[in-house]
DSSP file (Angstrom, degrees, kcal/mol; ACC not computed):
  #  RESIDUE AA STRUCTURE BP1 BP2  ACC     N-H-->O    O-->H-N    N-H-->O    O-->H-N    TCO  KAPPA ALPHA  PHI   PSI    X-CA   Y-CA   Z-CA
    1    1 A M              0   0    0      0, 0.0     2,-0.3     0, 0.0     0, 0.0   0.000 360.0 360.0 360.0 144.8   20.3  -22.2  -39.0
    2    2 A Q        -     0   0    0      2,-0.0     2,-0.5     0, 0.0     0, 0.0  -0.966 360.0-153.3-132.4 149.4   19.3  -18.8  -37.8
    3    3 A V        -     0   0    0     -2,-0.3     0, 0.0     2,-0.0     0, 0.0  -0.996  24.1-179.0-117.8 124.6   17.1  -17.4  -35.0
    4    4 A Q        -     0   0    0     -2,-0.5     2,-0.2    60,-0.1    62,-0.1  -0.970  28.5-114.4-127.2 139.0   15.7  -14.0  -35.9
    5    5 A P        -     0   0    0      0, 0.0    62,-2.8     0, 0.0     2,-0.5  -0.463  23.2-163.0 -69.4 140.8   13.4  -11.8  -33.8
    6    6 A Y  E     -a   67   0A   0     60,-0.2     2,-0.4    -2,-0.2    62,-0.2  -0.962  11.2-162.4-125.3 111.4    9.9  -11.2  -35.2
    7    7 A L  E     -a   68   0A   0     60,-3.1    62,-1.8    -2,-0.5     2,-0.6  -0.789  10.0-153.6-102.4 133.8    8.3   -8.2  -33.6
    8    8 A F  E     -a   69   0A   0     -2,-0.4    70,-0.3    60,-0.2    62,-0.2  -0.922  10.3-177.5-107.3 113.9    4.5   -7.5  -33.6
    9    9 A F    >   -     0   0    0     60,-2.9     3,-0.9    -2,-0.6    61,-0.2   0.406  32.0-134.9 -94.8   0.6    3.8   -3.7  -33.3
   10   10 A D  T 3  S-     0   0    0     59,-0.4    65,-2.7     1,-0.3    60,-0.2   0.826  82.0 -23.7  53.5  41.0    0.1   -4.1  -33.3
   11   11 A G  T 3  S+     0   0    0     63,-0.2    -1,-0.3    43,-0.1    59,-0.1   0.344 128.7  79.7 110.6  -5.1   -0.6   -1.3  -35.7
   12   12 A R    <>  +     0   0    0     -3,-0.9     4,-2.4    57,-0.2     5,-0.2   0.120  52.2 113.7-119.3  20.4    2.6    0.8  -35.3
   13   13 A A  H  > S+     0   0    0      1,-0.2     4,-3.1     2,-0.2     5,-0.3   0.906  76.4  50.4 -62.8 -43.9    5.1   -1.1  -37.4
   14   14 A E  H  > S+     0   0    0      1,-0.2     4,-2.2     2,-0.2    -1,-0.2   0.926 113.0  46.7 -62.0 -43.5    5.6    1.5  -40.0
   15   15 A E  H  > S+     0   0    0      2,-0.2     4,-2.1     1,-0.2    -1,-0.2   0.903 114.4  48.2 -62.8 -42.7    6.3    4.2  -37.3
   16   16 A A  H  X S+     0   0    0     -4,-2.4     4,-2.8     2,-0.2     5,-0.2   0.920 110.5  50.3 -65.8 -44.3    8.7    1.8  -35.5
   17   17 A I  H  X S+     0   0    0     -4,-3.1     4,-2.2     1,-0.2    -2,-0.2   0.914 111.1  48.8 -61.9 -42.6   10.6    0.9  -38.6
   18   18 A E  H  X S+     0   0    0     -4,-2.2     4,-2.3    -5,-0.3     5,-0.2   0.901 111.0  51.3 -64.0 -39.5   11.0    4.5  -39.5
   19   19 A F  H  X S+     0   0    0     -4,-2.1     4,-3.1     1,-0.2     5,-0.3   0.940 111.8  45.9 -61.2 -47.8   12.2    5.2  -36.0
   20   20 A Y  H  X S+     0   0    0     -4,-2.8     4,-2.0     1,-0.2     6,-1.8   0.824 110.3  55.8 -66.8 -30.5   14.8    2.3  -36.2
   21   21 A R  H  X S+     0   0    0     -4,-2.2     4,-1.0     4,-0.2    -1,-0.2   0.947 116.9  33.9 -64.9 -48.2   15.9    3.5  -39.6
   22   22 A S  H  < S+     0   0    0     -4,-2.3    -2,-0.2     2,-0.2    -1,-0.2   0.872 126.6  39.6 -77.1 -36.1   16.7    7.0  -38.3
   23   23 A A  H  < S+     0   0    0     -4,-3.1    -3,-0.2    -5,-0.2    -2,-0.2   0.870 133.1  17.4 -82.0 -38.0   17.9    6.1  -34.8
   24   24 A L  H  < S-     0   0    0     -4,-2.0    38,-0.2    -5,-0.3    -3,-0.2   0.389 101.1-109.6-119.8   0.8   19.9    2.9  -35.5
   25   25 A G     <  +     0   0    0     -4,-1.0    -4,-0.2    -5,-0.4    37,-0.2   0.755  50.7 179.5  75.6  23.6   20.5    3.0  -39.3
   26   26 A A        -     0   0    0     -6,-1.8     2,-0.5    -9,-0.1    35,-0.2  -0.296  17.4-147.7 -59.3 140.5   18.1    0.1  -40.0
   27   27 A E  E     -B   60   0A   0     33,-2.3    33,-2.5    35,-0.1     2,-0.3  -0.962  12.6-132.0-114.9 119.7   17.9   -0.8  -43.7
   28   28 A V  E     +B   59   0A   0     -2,-0.5    31,-0.3    31,-0.2     3,-0.1  -0.530  28.1 172.7 -73.6 128.2   14.5   -2.1  -44.9
   29   29 A Q  E     +     0   0A   0     29,-3.1     2,-0.3     1,-0.4    30,-0.2   0.783  68.6  12.7 -99.4 -40.8   14.8   -5.3  -47.0
   30   30 A T  E     +B   58   0A   0     28,-1.9    28,-2.1     2,-0.0    -1,-0.4  -0.998  55.5 176.0-141.4 139.3   11.1   -6.2  -47.4
   31   31 A L  E     +B   57   0A   0     -2,-0.3     2,-0.5    26,-0.2    26,-0.2  -0.841   9.2 172.7-147.5 109.3    7.9   -4.3  -46.7
   32   32 A L  E     -B   56   0A   0     24,-3.2    23,-2.2    -2,-0.3    24,-1.9  -0.963  16.8-151.2-119.4 130.6    4.5   -5.9  -47.6
   33   33 A R  E >   -B   54   0A   0     -2,-0.5     3,-1.8    21,-0.3     4,-0.4  -0.591  31.5-108.7 -94.2 160.4    1.2   -4.4  -46.7
   34   34 A F  G >  S+     0   0    0     19,-2.1     3,-1.5    16,-0.4    18,-0.2   0.865 120.7  58.8 -56.0 -35.9   -2.0   -6.4  -46.1
   35   35 A K  G 3  S+     0   0    0     16,-2.4    -1,-0.3    18,-0.3    17,-0.1   0.683  95.6  64.9 -68.0 -16.4   -3.4   -5.1  -49.4
   36   36 A D  G <  S+     0   0    0     -3,-1.8    -1,-0.3    15,-0.3    -2,-0.2   0.565  72.4 114.5 -81.7  -8.7   -0.3   -6.6  -51.2
   37   37 A N    <   -     0   0    0     -3,-1.5    -3,-0.0    -4,-0.4    -5,-0.0  -0.483  56.6-156.1 -65.4 119.7   -1.4  -10.1  -50.3
   38   38 A P  S    S+     0   0    0      0, 0.0     2,-0.3     0, 0.0    -1,-0.2   0.659  75.4  66.4 -72.9 -13.6   -2.3  -11.9  -53.6
   39   39 A E  S    S-     0   0    0      1,-0.0    -2,-0.0    -3,-0.0     0, 0.0  -0.787  94.4-107.3-106.9 151.4   -4.6  -14.3  -51.7
   40   40 A T        -     0   0    0     -2,-0.3    -1,-0.0     1,-0.1     0, 0.0  -0.646  40.1-129.7 -75.1 120.9   -7.8  -13.5  -49.9
   41   41 A P        -     0   0    0      0, 0.0     3,-0.1     0, 0.0     5,-0.1  -0.329  30.5 -91.0 -70.3 155.6   -7.1  -13.7  -46.2
   42   42 A P    >   -     0   0    0      0, 0.0     3,-2.1     0, 0.0     4,-0.4  -0.265  60.2 -78.9 -59.7 151.8   -9.3  -15.8  -44.0
   43   43 A P  T 3  S+     0   0    0      0, 0.0    -3,-0.0     0, 0.0     0, 0.0  -0.253 118.3  16.3 -54.6 136.4  -12.3  -13.9  -42.5
   44   44 A G  T 3  S+     0   0    0      2,-0.3     0, 0.0    -3,-0.1     0, 0.0   0.365  94.5 107.2  83.0  -4.8  -11.2  -11.8  -39.5
   45   45 A M  S <  S+     0   0    0     -3,-2.1    -1,-0.0     1,-0.2     0, 0.0   0.868  80.2  41.6 -75.1 -35.9   -7.5  -12.0  -40.3
   46   46 A V  S    S-     0   0    0     -4,-0.4    -2,-0.3    -5,-0.1    -1,-0.2  -0.947  89.9-131.0-114.3 114.5   -7.2   -8.4  -41.5
   47   47 A P    >   -     0   0    0      0, 0.0     3,-2.0     0, 0.0     4,-0.1  -0.275  39.4 -86.7 -60.6 147.7   -9.1   -5.9  -39.3
   48   48 A P  T 3  S+     0   0    0      0, 0.0     0, 0.0     0, 0.0     0, 0.0  -0.300 116.2  19.1 -55.7 135.5  -11.3   -3.4  -41.2
   49   49 A G  T 3  S+     0   0    0     -3,-0.1     3,-0.4     1,-0.0     0, 0.0   0.478  95.9 104.5  83.5   3.0   -9.3   -0.4  -42.3
   50   50 A A    X   +     0   0    0     -3,-2.0     3,-1.8     1,-0.2   -16,-0.4   0.240  36.6 112.4-100.4  14.0   -5.9   -2.2  -41.9
   51   51 A E  T 3  S+     0   0    0      1,-0.3   -16,-2.4   -17,-0.1   -15,-0.3   0.821  81.5  45.8 -57.6 -32.8   -5.3   -2.7  -45.6
   52   52 A N  T 3  S+     0   0    0     -3,-0.4    -1,-0.3   -18,-0.2    -2,-0.1   0.443  91.8 105.0 -91.3  -0.1   -2.3   -0.3  -45.6
   53   53 A K  S <  S-     0   0    0     -3,-1.8   -19,-2.1     1,-0.1     2,-0.6  -0.322  85.2 -89.3 -75.0 164.8   -0.8   -1.7  -42.4
   54   54 A I  E     +B   33   0A   0    -21,-0.2    16,-3.1     1,-0.2    17,-0.4  -0.660  36.6 179.6 -87.0 119.4    2.3   -3.9  -42.6
   55   55 A M  E    S-     0   0A   0    -23,-2.2     2,-0.3    -2,-0.6    16,-0.2   0.880  75.9  -5.7 -78.9 -43.4    1.7   -7.6  -43.0
   56   56 A H  E     +B   32   0A   0    -24,-1.9   -24,-3.2    13,-0.1    -1,-0.3  -0.971  65.5 168.7-155.4 137.6    5.4   -8.4  -43.0
   57   57 A A  E     -BC  31  68A   0     11,-2.0    11,-2.6    -2,-0.3     2,-0.4  -0.987  11.8-163.8-143.1 152.8    8.6   -6.5  -43.0
   58   58 A S  E     +BC  30  67A   0    -28,-2.1   -29,-3.1    -2,-0.3   -28,-1.9  -0.998  13.1 172.9-135.8 141.4   12.3   -7.3  -42.6
   59   59 A F  E     -BC  28  66A   0      7,-2.8     7,-3.5    -2,-0.4     2,-0.5  -0.975  24.5-128.1-144.3 157.1   15.0   -4.9  -41.8
   60   60 A V  E     -BC  27  65A   0    -33,-2.5   -33,-2.3    -2,-0.3     2,-0.5  -0.910  15.6-175.5-112.5 130.3   18.7   -5.1  -41.0
   61   61 A I  E >  S- C   0  64A   0      3,-2.7     3,-2.3    -2,-0.5     2,-0.4  -0.981  72.6 -45.3-119.7 114.7   20.4   -3.5  -38.0
   62   62 A G  T 3  S-     0   0    0     -2,-0.5   -35,-0.1     1,-0.3    -2,-0.0  -0.503 125.3 -22.8  62.3-119.8   24.1   -4.1  -38.1
   63   63 A D  T 3  S+     0   0    0     -2,-0.4     2,-0.4    -3,-0.1    -1,-0.3   0.308 119.7  95.3-101.8   6.5   24.5   -7.8  -38.9
   64   64 A T  E <   - C   0  61A   0     -3,-2.3    -3,-2.7   -60,-0.0     2,-0.5  -0.849  61.9-146.3-111.0 132.5   21.0   -8.8  -37.6
   65   65 A T  E     - C   0  60A   0     -2,-0.4     2,-0.4    -5,-0.2    -5,-0.2  -0.825  17.5-169.0 -91.3 127.7   17.8   -9.2  -39.6
   66   66 A V  E     - C   0  59A   0     -7,-3.5    -7,-2.8    -2,-0.5     2,-0.3  -0.956   5.7-154.2-115.7 135.4   14.7   -8.2  -37.6
   67   67 A M  E     +aC   6  58A   0    -62,-2.8   -60,-3.1    -2,-0.4     2,-0.3  -0.801  16.2 179.6-108.4 154.2   11.2   -9.1  -38.9
   68   68 A A  E     +aC   7  57A   0    -11,-2.6   -11,-2.0    -2,-0.3     2,-0.3  -0.977  11.8 177.1-152.0 160.1    8.1   -7.1  -38.0
   69   69 A S  E     -a    8   0A   0    -62,-1.8   -60,-2.9    -2,-0.3   -59,-0.4  -0.974  38.5-125.0-155.8 161.0    4.4   -6.9  -38.6
   70   70 A D    >   -     0   0    0    -16,-3.1     3,-2.2    -2,-0.3     4,-0.3   0.550  48.1-172.6 -83.9  -9.8    1.4   -4.9  -37.4
   71   71 A G  T 3   -     0   0    0    -17,-0.4    -1,-0.2     1,-0.3   -18,-0.0  -0.293  65.2  -9.4  57.2-128.1   -0.2   -8.2  -36.5
   72   72 A R  T 3  S-     0   0    0     -3,-0.1    -1,-0.3   -26,-0.1    -2,-0.0   0.486  87.5-130.6 -84.5  -4.0   -3.8   -7.8  -35.4
   73   73 A C    <   +     0   0    0     -3,-2.2   -62,-0.1     1,-0.1    -2,-0.1   0.860  58.5 142.3  60.6  39.8   -3.6   -4.0  -35.4
   74   74 A L        -     0   0    0     -4,-0.3   -63,-0.2     2,-0.0    -1,-0.1   0.546  63.1-122.5 -89.7  -7.5   -5.1   -3.6  -32.0
   75   75 A G  S    S+     0   0    0    -65,-2.7   -64,-0.1    -5,-0.2   -65,-0.1   0.639  83.8  99.2  80.5  14.1   -2.8   -0.7  -31.0
   76   76 A K        -     0   0    0    -66,-0.2   -66,-0.1     2,-0.0   -65,-0.1  -0.560  52.3-171.5-133.4  70.9   -1.4   -2.3  -27.9
   77   77 A P        -     0   0    0      0, 0.0     2,-0.4     0, 0.0   -68,-0.1  -0.369   4.9-165.8 -62.9 141.7    2.0   -3.9  -28.6
   78   78 A A        -     0   0    0    -70,-0.3     2,-0.7     2,-0.1   -70,-0.1  -0.922  10.6-177.6-134.9 108.0    3.3   -6.0  -25.7
   79   79 A F        +     0   0    0     -2,-0.4     2,-0.4    49,-0.3     3,-0.1  -0.905  22.1 158.5-106.6 107.8    6.9   -7.0  -25.6
   80   80 A Q        +     0   0    0     -2,-0.7     3,-0.1     1,-0.1    -2,-0.1  -0.977  48.8  22.2-133.9 143.1    7.4   -9.2  -22.6
   81   81 A G  S    S+     0   0    0     -2,-0.4     2,-0.3     1,-0.1    -1,-0.1   0.540 108.3  59.4  86.5   7.0   10.0  -11.8  -21.6
   82   82 A F        -     0   0    0     -3,-0.1     2,-0.3     2,-0.0    48,-0.3  -0.990  55.2-156.8-158.3 161.7   12.8  -10.7  -23.9
   83   83 A S        -     0   0    0     -2,-0.3     2,-0.5    46,-0.1    48,-0.2  -0.964  24.0-123.1-135.0 154.4   15.2   -7.9  -24.8
   84   84 A L  E     -d  131   0B   0     46,-2.9    48,-2.5    -2,-0.3     2,-0.5  -0.888  28.1-141.9 -94.7 128.3   17.1   -7.0  -27.9
   85   85 A S  E     -d  132   0B   0     -2,-0.5     2,-0.6    46,-0.2    48,-0.2  -0.817  13.6-164.6 -96.6 124.8   20.8   -6.7  -27.1
   86   86 A F  E     -d  133   0B   0     46,-3.7    48,-2.2    -2,-0.5     2,-0.5  -0.932   2.7-163.3-115.0 111.1   22.6   -4.0  -29.0
   87   87 A T  E     -d  134   0B   0     -2,-0.6    48,-0.2    46,-0.2    46,-0.1  -0.823   9.2-174.0 -98.6 129.1   26.4   -4.1  -29.0
   88   88 A V  E     -d  135   0B   0     46,-2.5    48,-3.0    -2,-0.5     6,-0.0  -0.823  30.1-123.7-120.9 160.0   28.3   -1.0  -29.9
   89   89 A P  S    S+     0   0    0      0, 0.0     2,-0.3     0, 0.0    46,-0.1   0.738  84.1  11.7 -78.5 -22.2   32.0   -0.4  -30.4
   90   90 A D  S  > S-     0   0    0      1,-0.1     4,-1.8    44,-0.1     5,-0.1  -0.944  75.5-101.3-152.5 170.5   32.6    2.4  -28.0
   91   91 A E  H  > S+     0   0    0     -2,-0.3     4,-2.5     1,-0.2     5,-0.2   0.842 115.4  57.2 -65.4 -36.3   31.1    4.5  -25.1
   92   92 A A  H  > S+     0   0    0      1,-0.2     4,-2.1     2,-0.2    -1,-0.2   0.911 109.1  46.0 -62.6 -41.8   30.2    7.4  -27.3
   93   93 A E  H  > S+     0   0    0      2,-0.2     4,-2.9     1,-0.2     5,-0.3   0.862 110.1  54.5 -69.8 -35.1   28.0    5.2  -29.5
   94   94 A A  H  X S+     0   0    0     -4,-1.8     4,-2.6     2,-0.2     5,-0.3   0.934 109.3  48.0 -61.3 -45.4   26.5    3.6  -26.4
   95   95 A E  H  X S+     0   0    0     -4,-2.5     4,-2.1     2,-0.2    -2,-0.2   0.919 114.2  46.8 -60.2 -44.8   25.5    7.0  -25.2
   96   96 A R  H  X S+     0   0    0     -4,-2.1     4,-2.5     2,-0.2     5,-0.2   0.954 115.4  43.8 -63.4 -51.4   24.0    8.0  -28.6
   97   97 A V  H  X S+     0   0    0     -4,-2.9     4,-2.5     1,-0.2     5,-0.2   0.920 114.5  49.4 -62.5 -45.7   22.0    4.7  -29.1
   98   98 A F  H  X S+     0   0    0     -4,-2.6     4,-1.8    -5,-0.3    -1,-0.2   0.905 111.9  50.0 -60.5 -42.2   20.8    4.7  -25.5
   99   99 A S  H  X S+     0   0    0     -4,-2.1     4,-0.9    -5,-0.3    -2,-0.2   0.931 112.9  43.8 -63.8 -47.6   19.6    8.3  -25.8
  100  100 A V  H >< S+     0   0    0     -4,-2.5     3,-0.5     1,-0.2    -2,-0.2   0.888 114.3  49.6 -70.0 -36.9   17.7    7.9  -29.0
  101  101 A L  H 3< S+     0   0    0     -4,-2.5    25,-0.4    -5,-0.2    -1,-0.2   0.851 110.0  53.2 -67.0 -32.1   16.1    4.6  -27.9
  102  102 A G  H >< S+     0   0    0     -4,-1.8     3,-2.4    -5,-0.2     2,-0.4   0.634  77.2 112.5 -79.6 -14.4   15.0    6.2  -24.7
  103  103 A K  T << S-     0   0    0     -4,-0.9    23,-0.5    -3,-0.5     3,-0.1  -0.453 100.5  -2.4 -63.5 116.8   13.3    9.3  -26.3
  104  104 A G  T 3  S+     0   0    0     -2,-0.4    -1,-0.3     1,-0.3    -2,-0.1   0.476 126.3  88.1  80.0   2.0    9.6    8.7  -25.4
  105  105 A G  S <  S-     0   0    0     -3,-2.4     2,-0.4    22,-0.1    -1,-0.3  -0.070  80.3 -96.4-109.4-149.2   10.5    5.5  -23.8
  106  106 A Q  E     -E  124   0B   0     18,-2.8    18,-3.1    -5,-0.1     2,-0.4  -0.973  20.9-130.3-144.6 124.9   11.5    4.4  -20.3
  107  107 A V  E     +E  123   0B   0     -2,-0.4    16,-0.3    16,-0.2    18,-0.0  -0.590  21.6 179.6 -72.9 126.6   14.9    3.8  -18.8
  108  108 A Q  E    S+     0   0B   0     14,-2.4    15,-0.2    -2,-0.4    -1,-0.2   0.813  78.8   5.1 -93.1 -40.3   15.0    0.5  -17.0
  109  109 A M  E    S-E  122   0B   0     13,-2.5    13,-2.1     3,-0.0    -1,-0.4  -0.931  87.1-118.4-145.1 118.3   18.6    0.7  -15.9
  110  110 A P  E     -     0   0B   0      0, 0.0     2,-0.3     0, 0.0    10,-0.1  -0.173  38.8 -94.2 -57.9 149.4   20.7    3.8  -16.6
  111  111 A L  E     +     0   0B   0     10,-0.1     2,-0.3     8,-0.1    10,-0.3  -0.501  68.3 142.7 -64.9 123.5   23.7    3.5  -18.8
  112  112 A A  E     -E  120   0B   0      8,-2.2     8,-2.2    -2,-0.3     2,-0.2  -0.961  54.5 -78.1-156.9 167.7   26.7    2.9  -16.5
  113  113 A K        +     0   0    0     -2,-0.3     2,-0.3     6,-0.2     6,-0.1  -0.530  49.3 179.3 -72.1 139.4   30.0    1.1  -16.1
  114  114 A T        -     0   0    0      3,-3.0     3,-0.3    -2,-0.2    -1,-0.0  -0.808  45.2 -99.4-131.5 174.8   29.6   -2.6  -15.0
  115  115 A F  S    S+     0   0    0     -2,-0.3    -2,-0.0     1,-0.2    -1,-0.0   0.729 123.8  40.1 -68.0 -20.1   32.0   -5.4  -14.4
  116  116 A F  S    S+     0   0    0      1,-0.2    -1,-0.2     2,-0.0    21,-0.1   0.509 123.8  22.9-107.6  -6.7   31.4   -6.8  -17.9
  117  117 A S        -     0   0    0     -3,-0.3    -3,-3.0     1,-0.1    -1,-0.2  -0.982  63.7-129.2-158.3 144.5   31.3   -3.6  -19.9
  118  118 A P  S    S+     0   0    0      0, 0.0     2,-0.3     0, 0.0    -1,-0.1   0.772 106.4  19.6 -64.2 -23.4   32.5    0.0  -19.8
  119  119 A R  S    S+     0   0    0     16,-0.2    16,-2.0    -6,-0.1     2,-0.3  -0.953  71.7 157.9-149.1 127.2   28.9    1.0  -20.5
  120  120 A F  E     +EF 112 134B   0     -8,-2.2    -8,-2.2    -2,-0.3     2,-0.3  -0.984   7.8 153.0-148.0 138.2   25.7   -1.0  -20.1
  121  121 A G  E     - F   0 133B   0     12,-2.0    12,-2.7    -2,-0.3     2,-0.4  -0.984  30.3-134.6-158.3 163.0   22.0    0.0  -19.7
  122  122 A M  E     +EF 109 132B   0    -13,-2.1   -13,-2.5    -2,-0.3   -14,-2.4  -0.983  26.8 168.7-126.2 135.8   18.5   -1.2  -20.4
  123  123 A V  E     -EF 107 131B   0      8,-2.4     8,-2.9    -2,-0.4     2,-0.5  -0.999  29.1-139.5-146.7 142.5   15.8    0.9  -21.9
  124  124 A A  E     -EF 106 130B   0    -18,-3.1   -18,-2.8    -2,-0.3     6,-0.2  -0.915  29.9-137.0 -99.1 126.7   12.3    0.4  -23.3
  125  125 A D    >   -     0   0    0      4,-2.9     3,-2.2    -2,-0.5   -23,-0.1  -0.151  34.4 -88.0 -75.9 178.5   11.7    2.4  -26.5
  126  126 A R  T 3  S+     0   0    0    -23,-0.5    -1,-0.1   -25,-0.4   -22,-0.1   0.585 128.4  55.4 -68.3  -8.2    8.5    4.3  -27.2
  127  127 A F  T 3  S-     0   0    0      2,-0.1    -1,-0.3  -111,-0.1     3,-0.1   0.443 121.5-105.0 -98.3  -3.1    6.9    1.2  -28.8
  128  128 A G  S <  S+     0   0    0     -3,-2.2   -49,-0.3     1,-0.3     2,-0.3   0.409  72.2 145.1  94.5  -1.5    7.6   -0.9  -25.7
  129  129 A G        -     0   0    0     -5,-0.1    -4,-2.9   -51,-0.1     2,-0.4  -0.538  45.0-133.8 -71.9 133.5   10.5   -2.8  -27.2
  130  130 A W  E     - F   0 124B   0    -48,-0.3   -46,-2.9    -2,-0.3     2,-0.4  -0.748  24.5-173.2 -93.6 133.9   13.2   -3.6  -24.6
  131  131 A W  E     -dF  84 123B   0     -8,-2.9    -8,-2.4    -2,-0.4     2,-0.5  -0.968  18.6-158.4-127.6 140.8   16.8   -3.0  -25.4
  132  132 A M  E     -dF  85 122B   0    -48,-2.5   -46,-3.7    -2,-0.4     2,-0.5  -0.987  18.1-164.8-112.9 119.7   20.1   -3.8  -23.6
  133  133 A V  E     +dF  86 121B   0    -12,-2.7   -12,-2.0    -2,-0.5     2,-0.3  -0.904  17.5 159.8-107.8 128.9   22.8   -1.5  -24.9
  134  134 A H  E     -dF  87 120B   0    -48,-2.2   -46,-2.5    -2,-0.5     2,-0.4  -0.999  39.2-114.4-150.0 153.2   26.4   -2.3  -24.1
  135  135 A V  E     -d   88   0B   0    -16,-2.0   -16,-0.2    -2,-0.3     2,-0.1  -0.697  38.3-115.4 -86.2 133.1   29.9   -1.6  -25.3
  136  136 A E              0   0    0    -48,-3.0    -1,-0.1    -2,-0.4   -19,-0.1  -0.438 360.0 360.0 -65.6 136.3   31.8   -4.5  -26.8
  137  137 A R              0   0    0     -2,-0.1    -1,-0.1   -21,-0.1   -20,-0.0   0.426 360.0 360.0 -87.3 360.0   34.9   -5.6  -24.8
């Protein structure tokens, strides 16, 4: 059994996936656009003009598969009540990952030494996704 995050970017999925590809080395496994659906979606399911938006995507970061969609394409992604935890092997990689995730985002807790990790910090990326970055002990 697996539990995998499924993120709804509300119209910004392609931009987010490209960001994670360049920033975190994400590898895209699947990318389907609404226009690729072989079945006619129910009325109101695909907003007008969203045919090229992402209906479903999956990508791998490290050992984890993350799934994503543009969802309803309203342009207001809201990630609340959870964070993605990103474990890195050393402090230099923690600094790099924290820095790239924070560009255009917002630092929630600066990267610093804690009792449980030589480096730990929390940051919301420019899409509103919350990340906890920490060095593996």
